[in-house]
N, C-alpha and C positions, 0 to 999 in steps of 0.2 A: 438594387437594394437601397433603402433610405439610409441617410447618414447616421441617424441615431442607432440603427441596427448594427452598423459597422463598429460603433463604440462598445457594443456588448463584449467584444473580445478582451478589453482591458478591465472590465468591471469585476471579474472573479479575483483579480489582484487588488484593484483599487478599493473596493468596498470593504473587505476585511482589514486592509491596512489602515484605512481612515477610521474605522470603528475601533480598532485596537488602540490607536492614538487617543481617540476620544474617551475611551473607558479608563485609561490610566489615571487621570486626575480625579475621577469620581471616588468619593469616600467608600472604603471597604464595607461600611455598614449598610450601604445601599446595594447589597448583593442581589436582591430581587430585581432591582432596576437594571443593574449591569447584566444579569442573566437574561432579562427580557430583551434588552438591546442586542446582546450577542446572539440570542436565538433568532431574532428577526433578521439580523445581518446574514447569518448562516443560511437561513431559509431563502433569502433573496438570492444568495450565491448559488444555492442548489437549483432554484427555479431558472436562473440564467444558464446554468450548466445544462439543464434539461433542454432549454431552447436551443443552445448551441449544438447539443448532441443531435437534436432533430434536424437542424440545418446541415450538419455534417453528414447525417444519414441520407439526406435528400440528394447529396452529390455536390461536386465542386461549384456548379453553377449557382447553387442556392446559398453558398457561403458569402457573407458580407465582405466585400473587398478581396474576393478570392481566398478568404481565410487568412489574410496577412494584414497585420496591424503595424504600421510604421510609426514609431514614436518620434515626435518632432517632425514628422513628414519627410524623414530621411530614408531613401531607399536602401535596401540591402545591396552589397554587404557592408556599406559604410555606416549605416544607422542600426539602431536596435529594433528588432522586429519580433512580434509575437505571431505564432503560426498555429492555426487551428486546423486539425484534421480529425478523422474518426478516432484515432488512438488517443490523442490529447483530450478530445471531448469525453471519451469514455472515462479517462482517469479523473477529469474534473468532476464528473458526476459521482464517482466512487469516493473521492476525497471529501467532497462537501456532504455527501450522505452520511459518511461515518462521523464527521465533525458535528452534524446535526444530531445524530443519535447520542453522541457523547455529551453534548451540551444539555440535552433534555434529561439524561440520566443524572448529570452532576447537580442539577438544581434541587434534588431531594436532600442532599447533605454534603456531597464531596466538594462543592465549590467554596464551602466555608472552612475547609481544612487548611487553607493558605491564602496568600494574596495574589491578585491579578490573574486568576484562573482564566476568566473569559477573554482578557486581553491576549494571553498566551495562546489560547485556542485560535483566535483570529489571526495572530501573527503566523502561527503554524499553517493555517489554511492559505494565507497569502503566499507563503513560501512554497507550499506544495503546488498551488495553481500556477505560480510563476515558473516553477521547474518544468511543469507539463507543457506550458505554452511557449516558453522562450525558444528562439531560433538560433541562438549563438552560445558558445561555451562559456564566455566570461559571465554573462548574465545568468547562466545556469549555476555558476559558482556563487553569484550573489544570492540567488533565491535558495540555493542549497544551504548557505550559511544562515539565512533568515530562518529557514525551517529548523536547522540544528539548534540555533540559539533558543528558539521557542521550546524545542523538545527538551533542552537542558532544564529550563524552568519547570516544565510539566513533570519531568521525572522526579525532580526534587520537591514538587508540590506536596505539602503535608508533612514534610521533614521526617524525622525518625532515623535511627542509625542505619537501618537496612537501605533506605532510599539514598541517604548521603553516601554510603559506601559504593552502592551500585552507580549512583550518579557521577561520582568522581572518576570511576573507571570509564564510564560511558563518555564523559567529556574529554578525558585524556586521549582515548582511542580515536574519537571523531576529530579532535584537533590535529592529530597526526595525519589522519586521512585527508583533512583539508589542506595540509601542507603539501602532500603529494599531489592533490588536485591542482594547486597553484603551479607547482613545478611542471606538471604535465601540460597545463595550458600554456605556460611560457615557452616550452619546447615547441609546441605545435605552432604558436604564433610566430616565433622567431624563424621557423623554417618556411612556413607557407604564407605568412603575412596576412592571415585571416583567421577569425574564430567563428565566422558564420558557418553553420553546419552545411547549408546548401552549397555555399561557395567552396567549402573544404571538400565536399564530395566531388565537385567538378575538377578540382586541381590535383587531387591525390594521384590519379593515374599517370599524370605527366611528370611527376617528380623524378629527379635522378636518384640512383641507388643510395648515395650518401645522405641525401635529404630525407629519403623515405625511411631510413633507419632511425633518424631523429624523431620523425613523426610517429613511428611505431613505438619508440621508447616513451614519448609523451603519452600516447594512447594507452600503453601498458600501465603507466602511473595513474592515469585517469581511471583505468579499469580497476586497479587495486582500491582506489578511493570509493568507487561505486560498489565494489564487491564487499567492502567492509560494511557499508550500509545495507546491502542485500543479505548479509549474514552468511556468506559462503564459508565453508570450513577450509582452513582453520582460522579464518579472519572473524568469524562470528561467535567466538567463544563467550563473548560478553553478553550476548543477546538474551538467553533465557533468564539469567539473574536480573538484568535490568528491567525486562518486561514484567517479570513476576513481582518486582518491588514497586512498580508504578501503581498509582491509584487506578481503579477500574476504568473511568472515562479516559484517562491519559493512555492507558494500555490499549484501549479499543482504537484510538486514533493512531497509535504507534503501529497497528497492524498493517497500515498502508505505507509506512516509512520504508520498509524493506522493498516494497514494490516500486519506489522511486528509483532505486538502483537498478532493478530489473527493467524498468521503462527506459532509462537512459542507455543501458547496454543494448537492449533490443533496437532502439532508435539508431544508435551509432553503428551497430553491427550491420544493419541492413542498408542504412543510408550512406555512410562513409566507407565502410569496408565490405560493401556488396560486390556483386559480380563485376561492376564497372571500375573497381578500384585497382585493376591490373594485378601486379605482383603482391599487393596487400590484401587482396580479396580473401575473406574468411580469417583475417588476422585474429589470433587469440581464441579461435573456436575450439580447439582441442583442450585448452585450459578451462574453458567454460564447461565442457563435458566432464572432464576429470573432477573439477571442483564441485559441479552439481551432483555427480554420483556420490562423491564422498560426503557431501552435505546431507543428502537423503539418508545415507547409512548412519551418519552421526546423529541426525535428528530422530530417526526411528529408534535407535538404541536409547537416546535420552527420553523419548516418549515412554518407552517400555519400562525404564528405570524410575521414572518420576513417581513420587508418592504424593506430592502437592499438586493441586490443579493448576496453580499459576505457572509452575515450571513445565508442566505438561503442555500448556498453551504456548509457552515460549519455544519449546522444542517443535511444536507443530508449525510454528512460523518458519523454522529452519527447514522442515520437510517441504513446506510449500515453496520456499525460495529455491531449494535444491531441485525440485521437480521442474520448475520453470527454467533455471539455468541449464540443466541437462538437456531439456527440450530444445533450447536455442543452440546448445553446443552440438547436438546430433546433426543439425543442418538440414533436416527434412522439412521442406516448406509446408507439406501437408499437415504437419503437427501444430503449426503456429496458431490456427484458429482455435483448436482445442486448448492450447496453452493460455490464450487470452480468456477463454471461458473459465478455465481452471483458476486463473488469477482473480477474477471477479468472485467466483463461488467461494474460494478458500479465504479470501480477505473478509468477506461478509461473515462467514462462519466463525473465523477466529475472533473477529471483533465482538460478535454476539457472545461467544464463549467467555471472553475476558469480562464482559459486563455481568454475565450470569454467575461467574465464580464467586464474586463477593456476596451475592444474594444467597447462594447455596451455603456458603461457609459462615454466614452471619450468625447462625445459631451457636457456633462454637465459641469457646472462651477467647476473649480478645487477646490474651497473652500468648495463646498458641496459634493465632491466626496471623500469618505474615502479611496478609493483605489489609489488615486494619490500619487506619491512619493514626488515630489516637484513641485513648479511652473515651475522650469526649465524643468522638464520632458515634460510639455505641451507647453513650450515656444520656442521649437526648430523650429517651422514653422511660417512663416510670414502670418499674417492674410489676406494680400492681395492675396496670393497664394490660400488660402482656398476659398476666394470669387470667384476666377476665376474657381475653379473646382467644385463648388457646383452643378452646373447643370449636370455635368457628374457623380458625386459621388452618387447622390440620388438613382438612380435605381440600380446601381451595388453594392455599399457598403451595403446599407440597406437591399437589397434583400439577399445577402450572409449572413449577420449577422442574419437576421430574420430566414432564413432557418436553420442555425446552432442552433439558440436558440430554434426553434421548435423541432429539433431533440433531443436536450438536455431535453426539457420538456417531450417528449414522452418516452425517455429512463429512466429518473428519476421517472416518474409516473408508469412505468411498463406496458404501453399500447401496444397492438399488432400493428404491427408484429415485433417490434424491439427486440434487445437482452435483454432489461430489462424485457420484458414480457416472453421471452423464459427462462430466469434464474428463475423468480418467478414461472413459470409453472413447471419447473423441480424440484424446491424445494417442491412445493405442491404435485406434483405427487409422489415424494419420501415419503412424509408424509402420503399420503393416500394409498400407496402401502403396501399390506400385505405380509410380508416375508414368504417364504416357511418354514423356521425354526420355525416360531411362527404364525401358522394360526389362533390362537385364539386372536391375538392382536386386541384391539379395541382402537379407538381414545379417548384420555383423555381430560380433561378440559384444560390442558396446550397446547395440540395440537390445539384445537379450538381457544384458545386465540391467538396463533401464527398466525393462518389463518386470524383471524379478524384484527389483527394489520398489517399484510402484506397488506391487502386490504385497510385499512384506511390510512396507511402511503402513499400508492400510490395515494389515493384520495386527501390527503393533499398536496402532491407535485403537482398534477395537478391543484388544485385551486390556489396555490401560484404562480406557473409558469404562469398560464393564467392571473392572476391579474397583475403581473409584465410585462408580454408580452404586454398586452393591453396598459398599461401606457407608455411603452417604444416605441413600434413600431406603435401603432394604434392612441393613443391619446397623443403623446408626445407634450409638450408645449415648449420645448427648441428651436426647429427649427434649431438645429445645426447638421450637418452631420459629424460624426466622420471620421477622416482621418486614413485609415488603409492601411498598406503596405503589399505586398504579403508575406513577410517573417514572418509576425505576424499571418495571417489567415491560412497559410499552416499547421502549427502544429495542429490547431484546426480541420481542415478538415481531416487530416490524422488520428487523434484519433477517430473522429466520423466515419470515413470510416472503421476503425477496428471494431467498434461496429456494423456497417452495415454488414460487412463480417460475424461476429458472428451471426447476425440476420438471414441471408439468407443461410448460410452454417454452421449450428450449429452442424451437425453430427460429423465431424472430431474433433472439440473441445470437444464435450461431450464424445466422445470415449476416448480421452486423459484423461479427468477428471475421467472417470470410471476406467481406468487403474491406475491412480494415487491413487484413493481410494483403489483399490485392493492392491497396495503396502502398503498403510498406515495401512490397516487392517491385515497385516501379519508382525507384528513387529519383529518376530523371524528371518525372512529373513534379515531384516535391521541389526539386531544385529550380526547375523552370518557373513554377508558381511563385516561389519566394523571390528569385532574382529579377523576374520580369513584372512584378506587381506594380501597378501604376501608383503614382503619388495622389494624394487626396484631390488636388486641383485638376488632375488629368482625367479623373474618372467621370 
């Protein structure tokens, strides 16, 4: 591989970080310029992520520098390394795709509701990409904090009492989680002398019992920090209120924040606490199962009880997180490919739904709409102009919004033939599949509980979406047609189109997920690749 291709691994972090710094001193009156620069930056990151995903899909031999980037040319475990594999490449594409959709949507009006919106999006993207690429726990903390700091600003973007109240709760809870993160990292480093995940995986099995207890305590504290971000019950009580209060583009990007916690838990669970971990193998698995099941139940009840679409979307995030956590906790390797497919499908769907909510509710009175930023956000257009266009807007605007809402309803409910159904079918197929290595395996009570909750959560989503859809599109009493511009509806359509592509062409995606799971289930290859990666001068 050429040397320039090797440097692609750091660009998903470096590009948005540099652009965020460059956008800060620009005058806020130049929002169009800032939006254009931010869009180009995110588009470049998305294209780089697609290239890296293609290289990862082609196999380890195609990865530049074996997929390991040594900052300062210091080898692991002494130096900082970025590691690219199929899972991290998938998450890079998902994060940059959502950021791109949110930025396009925001340029219609929402980036004018506050200061430094595009800088915050770039910082959030840099933090997300760094968390997905980093190979050690300390830099995971660094990127985690970068991501959280940007999310604080995005949640408060647009101000208003609802956002300030939800933002203060969000900040306090995440600061507490960050403190637990630091304590956990300190315990692990003090016991093992390393924070490199590949090195930690090789040392854990040889630890004496007293040291192992300290490592597991540190891992438990790390797990709590990640589960707060993932929204596991009862740690995720803050999430529906916070996500419902955020502006639509911010909420759409927030749809992937819970998946950062899922990503780290999946990575550490299979790499550090896999079968080679000795007495620590499967550490915390039963807690993931119990918490995941409780989160599905709590989220489904919240979905069923929600009267506002914003809270319904927030509880749908909890259902998604619970489904993934319980799938990891069940410990059936055959389910993991379906879980990754579900992660992608549910994230795209919920992001599209967050963007769609504001468009659908725009026709309501601003004082009654908890998603409105300010009266100025709805006062840009002359009422006389709206009256002139009512006759034209009714068939086109409401038809497009209604179709998008129907697709979101089918996807969230997991009804055939869309990707929500494909994902749940893959999960349940993996659950019922009897592995060749364990032909005597029988379904347990936990397995049947998971199946029941998957079905009931889909039913709850279907009932809630039907109820809101009838009230909004069929029996609406407002009589006001929302004014929607092309640049706002286009990101929604593209996100839903991605779900449709997964629905009708699932084989390539599922093949990629299965190869990703194959990588995750062979942690020794990951450790060997990271620890034996040659320095730049030796390649």
